[in-house]
C-alpha positions in Angstrom: 11.9 -3.9 41.0 10.8 -7.5 40.4 13.2 -8.7 43.1 12.0 -6.0 45.5 8.5 -7.2 45.0 9.5 -10.8 45.4 8.4 -11.6 41.9 10.3 -13.7 39.2 13.0 -12.0 37.3 13.1 -12.7 33.5 16.5 -13.9 32.3 16.4 -11.5 29.3 14.3 -8.6 28.0 12.4 -10.6 25.4 11.2 -12.9 28.1 10.0 -9.9 30.2 7.9 -8.4 27.4 6.8 -11.6 25.7 3.9 -12.3 28.1 2.6 -15.6 29.4 -0.3 -15.9 27.0 -0.8 -14.5 23.5 -3.8 -14.1 21.3 -3.7 -13.8 17.5 -6.8 -11.9 16.6 -7.1 -13.0 13.1 -8.5 -16.0 11.2 -6.1 -18.8 11.3 -6.3 -19.3 7.5 -4.8 -15.8 7.1 -2.0 -16.2 9.7 1.3 -16.7 7.9 3.0 -17.8 11.1 0.4 -20.3 12.2 2.8 -23.3 11.9 5.3 -21.6 14.3 3.0 -20.3 17.0 2.5 -21.9 20.4 -1.0 -20.5 20.4 -3.3 -20.7 17.5 -5.4 -17.7 16.2 -8.6 -17.1 18.1 -10.2 -15.1 15.4 -11.0 -11.4 15.0 -12.3 -9.2 17.8 -15.5 -8.7 15.8 -18.2 -11.3 15.4 -18.9 -11.9 11.7 -21.4 -14.3 10.3 -22.1 -15.5 6.8 -24.7 -13.3 5.0 -26.4 -14.1 1.7 -25.3 -11.8 -1.2 -27.5 -8.9 -2.2 -29.9 -9.4 -5.1 -28.1 -6.8 -7.2 -24.4 -7.3 -8.0 -22.6 -4.3 -6.5 -19.1 -3.6 -5.1 -17.7 -1.8 -2.1 -14.2 -0.4 -2.6 -11.8 0.8 0.2 -8.7 2.4 -1.4 -5.9 4.8 -0.7 -5.1 7.8 -2.9 -1.4 7.1 -2.1 -1.4 3.9 -4.1 0.5 4.5 -7.3 -1.6 2.5 -9.7 -4.8 3.9 -8.2 -5.9 5.4 -11.5 -5.8 1.9 -13.0 -8.2 0.7 -10.4 -10.5 3.7 -10.8 -10.5 3.2 -14.6 -11.5 -0.5 -14.0 -14.3 0.6 -11.7 -15.6 3.1 -14.3 -15.1 0.8 -17.2 -16.8 -2.2 -15.7 -20.1 -0.3 -15.2 -20.9 -2.3 -12.1 -22.8 -0.2 -9.4 -21.2 0.3 -6.0 -19.6 2.6 -3.5 -16.0 3.7 -3.0 -14.1 5.3 -0.1 -10.7 6.6 -0.9 -8.4 7.7 1.9 -6.9 11.2 1.3 -8.9 11.6 -1.9 -8.1 14.7 -3.9 -10.8 16.9 -5.4 -9.6 15.9 -8.9 -10.1 12.2 -8.1 -13.5 12.8 -6.6 -14.6 14.8 -9.6 -13.3 12.1 -12.0 -15.5 9.5 -10.3 -18.6 11.6 -9.6 -18.7 12.7 -13.3 -18.7 9.1 -14.3 -21.5 8.1 -12.0 -19.6 6.4 -9.2 -20.8 7.0 -5.6 -17.9 8.4 -3.6 -18.2 8.2 0.2 -17.0 11.2 2.3 -16.1 8.9 5.3 -15.6 5.2 5.7 -18.9 3.5 6.4 -19.4 0.8 9.2 -17.3 -2.0 7.8 -19.7 -4.9 8.5 -22.6 -3.0 6.9 -20.6 -2.0 3.8 -19.3 -5.5 3.1 -22.7 -7.1 3.7 -24.4 -4.8 1.3 -21.9 -5.6 -1.4 -21.5 -8.7 -3.6 -17.7 -8.3 -3.7 -15.1 -6.1 -2.2 -12.2 -4.2 -3.8 -9.3 -3.2 -1.5 -5.5 -3.4 -0.9 -5.4 -6.4 1.3 -5.7 -4.7 4.7 -6.4 -7.0 7.6 -9.7 -5.5 8.7 -11.4 -5.4 5.3 -10.1 -8.8 4.4 -11.3 -10.3 7.6 -14.8 -8.8 7.2 -15.1 -10.1 3.6 -14.0 -13.6 4.7 -16.3 -13.7 7.7 -19.3 -12.4 5.8 -18.6 -14.4 2.6 -17.7 -12.0 -0.1 -15.2 -12.5 -3.0 -12.4 -10.0 -3.0 -10.4 -8.1 -5.7 -7.0 -7.3 -4.2 -4.4 -4.7 -5.1 -1.8 -5.1 -2.4 0.3 -2.0 -1.6 2.8 -2.9 1.2 4.4 -6.1 2.5 1.8 -7.1 5.1 -1.0 -6.6 2.6 0.9 -8.8 0.1 1.1 -11.5 2.7 -2.6 -11.3 3.4 -3.4 -11.3 -0.3 -1.4 -14.5 -0.8 -3.2 -16.2 2.0 -6.6 -15.2 0.8 -5.8 -16.2 -2.8 -5.0 -19.7 -1.5 -8.6 -20.0 -0.3 -10.0 -19.5 -3.8 -12.1 -16.4 -2.9 -10.0 -13.6 -4.5 -8.8 -12.1 -7.7 -5.2 -10.9 -7.0 -5.7 -8.2 -9.6 -2.5 -6.3 -9.2 -0.4 -9.3 -10.2 -2.5 -10.1 -13.4 -3.7 -7.0 -15.2 -1.5 -4.7 -17.2 -4.0 -1.8 -17.6 -7.4 -0.5 -16.6 -9.3 -2.1 -19.5 -8.0 -5.6 -18.6 -8.8 -4.9 -15.0 -12.4 -3.8 -15.8 -13.0 -7.0 -17.6 -11.6 -8.9 -14.6 -13.9 -6.9 -12.4 -16.9 -7.8 -14.6 -16.0 -11.5 -14.4 -15.7 -11.4 -10.6 -19.1 -9.7 -10.3 -20.7 -12.4 -12.4 -18.7 -15.3 -10.9 -21.3 -17.4 -9.0 -18.7 -20.1 -8.3 -16.4 -17.6 -6.6 -19.4 -16.4 -4.5 -20.3 -19.9 -3.6 -16.7 -20.6 -2.5 -16.6 -17.3 -0.4 -19.9 -18.3 1.3 -18.5 -21.8 2.0 -15.3 -20.4 3.6 -17.4 -18.0 5.7 -19.6 -20.9 7.0 -16.4 -22.9 7.8 -15.0 -20.0 9.8 -18.2 -19.5 11.6 -18.7 -23.1 12.5 -15.1 -23.2 13.8 -16.0 -20.5 16.3 -13.4 -18.1 15.1 -14.4 -14.5 16.0 -15.7 -12.4 18.9 -12.3 -13.1 20.5 -12.5 -10.3 23.0 -14.3 -12.6 25.4 -11.5 -15.2 25.1 -8.9 -12.5 25.8 -10.7 -11.3 28.9 -11.1 -14.8 30.1 -7.3 -15.4 29.6 -6.5 -12.3 31.6 -8.7 -13.3 34.4 -7.1 -16.7 34.6 -3.7 -15.0 34.9 -4.9 -12.7 37.6 -6.3 -15.7 39.5 -2.9 -17.4 39.2 -4.2 -20.0 36.8 
């Protein structure tokens, strides 16, 4: 088909699907392959900006009911007695009842991510790219319980920045984790560090990368 159209023929299949330009839509500090890429990360598709923390210390948690040690996290949330909101994917009626009876606000659907992170003073999650990116860009400390390999990679990168508590690797039970959650909630130094990282990312112009992708596509269409 390429020959019939008078267009270049790739020497092998990888070259045909590899593209001429690539865009890594993540913060460069979280990209584990940054040293090996021809093109550096352009930042997330969303545009995040540092936001001051709320006056009251509170959390936002985005969790999965399929995570085996979930009960340990929930016991930590209940035991810490820090106000906040939690959304749990595939939550069971039993888990919902357990939390509601103990005064934890359980969300029926995931809220707008930027709003949820901005309203919180720290974020509890498994290390998913979207939630981690929002917390970094807005400037919120994170408590991370990674579940799968890609989350573990993100968790490691964020931990290197000094803005996270990699809880799953440190605490043996819900009581210890609750104490860790309380420390994180009261850690002004960690908040200051998260805010500093967010300002650095914002000043570097990482984010709102959709415009950069569209511009790159237009250059290719123009033969540039």
